[in-house]
C-alpha positions as CSV (number, residue, x, y, z in Angstrom):
1,M,-13.3,-15.2,6.3
2,G,-13.9,-14.0,9.9
3,T,-15.9,-11.0,10.8
4,I,-14.0,-7.8,10.8
5,Q,-15.0,-5.3,13.5
6,Q,-12.7,-2.4,12.6
7,F,-10.4,-1.5,9.8
8,E,-7.4,-2.1,12.1
9,D,-8.3,-5.8,12.1
10,I,-7.7,-6.1,8.3
11,E,-4.3,-7.7,7.6
12,A,-3.9,-5.8,4.4
13,W,-4.3,-2.5,6.4
14,Q,-1.8,-3.7,9.0
15,L,0.8,-4.5,6.3
16,A,0.1,-1.2,4.5
17,R,0.8,0.6,7.7
18,E,4.1,-1.3,8.0
19,L,4.9,-0.5,4.4
20,A,4.2,3.2,4.9
21,N,6.5,3.4,7.9
22,L,9.3,1.6,6.0
23,I,8.8,3.9,2.9
24,Y,9.0,7.0,5.1
25,G,12.1,5.6,6.8
26,A,13.8,4.9,3.4
27,T,13.0,8.4,2.1
28,Q,14.4,10.3,5.0
29,S,18.0,9.9,4.3
30,G,20.7,10.0,1.6
31,S,19.9,10.8,-2.0
32,F,16.2,9.8,-1.6
33,E,15.7,12.7,0.8
34,R,16.8,15.2,-1.8
35,D,14.6,13.7,-4.7
36,F,11.6,15.8,-3.5
37,A,9.2,14.8,-6.2
38,L,9.8,11.0,-6.0
39,R,10.0,11.1,-2.2
40,D,6.7,12.9,-1.8
41,Q,4.9,10.8,-4.4
42,I,6.0,7.5,-3.0
43,N,5.1,8.6,0.6
44,R,1.7,9.7,-0.6
45,A,1.1,6.5,-2.5
46,S,2.1,4.3,0.5
47,V,-0.2,6.2,2.8
48,S,-3.0,6.0,0.2
49,I,-3.1,2.2,0.5
50,M,-3.9,2.2,4.2
51,S,-6.1,5.3,4.0
52,N,-8.3,3.8,1.2
53,V,-8.7,0.5,3.1
54,A,-9.8,2.4,6.2
55,E,-12.1,4.8,4.3
56,G,-13.8,2.1,2.3
57,F,-14.4,0.0,5.4
58,E,-15.9,3.0,7.3
59,R,-18.3,3.9,4.5
60,G,-20.1,0.6,5.0
61,G,-21.5,-1.7,2.3
62,D,-19.6,-4.3,0.3
63,R,-19.7,-2.6,-3.1
64,E,-18.3,0.7,-1.7
65,F,-15.7,-1.1,0.3
66,A,-14.6,-3.1,-2.7
67,R,-14.3,0.1,-4.8
68,F,-11.9,1.6,-2.2
69,L,-9.9,-1.6,-2.0
70,R,-9.4,-1.4,-5.8
71,I,-8.1,2.1,-5.3
72,A,-5.8,0.9,-2.5
73,K,-4.6,-1.9,-4.8
74,G,-3.8,0.6,-7.5
75,S,-1.7,2.6,-5.0
76,A,0.2,-0.5,-4.1
77,G,1.1,-0.9,-7.8
78,E,2.1,2.8,-7.8
79,V,4.4,2.2,-4.9
80,R,6.0,-0.8,-6.7
81,S,6.5,1.3,-9.8
82,Q,8.1,4.2,-7.9
83,L,10.4,1.7,-6.1
84,Y,11.8,0.8,-9.5
85,C,12.6,4.5,-10.1
86,A,14.2,4.7,-6.6
87,L,16.3,1.6,-7.4
88,D,17.4,2.9,-10.8
89,R,18.5,6.2,-9.2
90,G,20.4,4.5,-6.4
91,H,18.1,5.8,-3.7
92,V,17.5,2.2,-2.4
93,T,19.7,-0.9,-2.4
94,A,18.6,-4.0,-4.2
95,E,17.9,-5.6,-0.8
96,A,15.7,-2.8,0.4
97,F,13.9,-2.8,-3.0
98,G,13.2,-6.5,-2.7
99,T,11.8,-6.1,0.8
100,L,9.6,-3.1,0.0
101,C,8.4,-4.4,-3.3
102,G,7.7,-7.8,-1.8
103,L,5.6,-6.2,0.9
104,A,3.7,-4.1,-1.6
105,T,3.1,-7.2,-3.7
106,Q,1.9,-9.1,-0.6
107,I,-0.6,-6.3,0.1
108,S,-1.9,-6.3,-3.4
109,R,-2.5,-10.0,-3.2
110,K,-4.4,-9.7,0.1
111,L,-6.5,-6.9,-1.3
112,A,-7.3,-9.0,-4.4
113,V,-8.5,-11.8,-2.2
114,L,-10.7,-9.4,-0.1
115,I,-12.1,-7.8,-3.3
116,R,-13.0,-11.2,-4.7
117,Y,-14.7,-12.1,-1.5
118,L,-16.7,-8.9,-1.4
119,D,-17.7,-9.2,-5.1
120,A,-18.9,-12.8,-4.5
121,S,-20.9,-11.9,-1.5
122,G,-22.6,-8.9,-3.1
């Protein structure tokens, strides 16, 4: 694994940023826009992924970074769960669900790899 100079270099953070933007876009129209609780929760959870990756990186130290990556991974799971609610309520199409859930899963996998790397090096 190459040396990471700043959190913006982390692929999981880059994908989390993309996911947050897509989630915000999906929640700004139609019935999703009026489901205030779910809309706000899924937006917060999506931003939490990228925020925890950044915060953990900036704190320094592999153990602390891995701890925040675990929180970010939990938020990715939260987003996936909330996407099921959005699908069940007709807020997103099956195609949009697949895209968003797939991206959240990809982020989770990348975070898991980074966590394993940090755990093994510490």
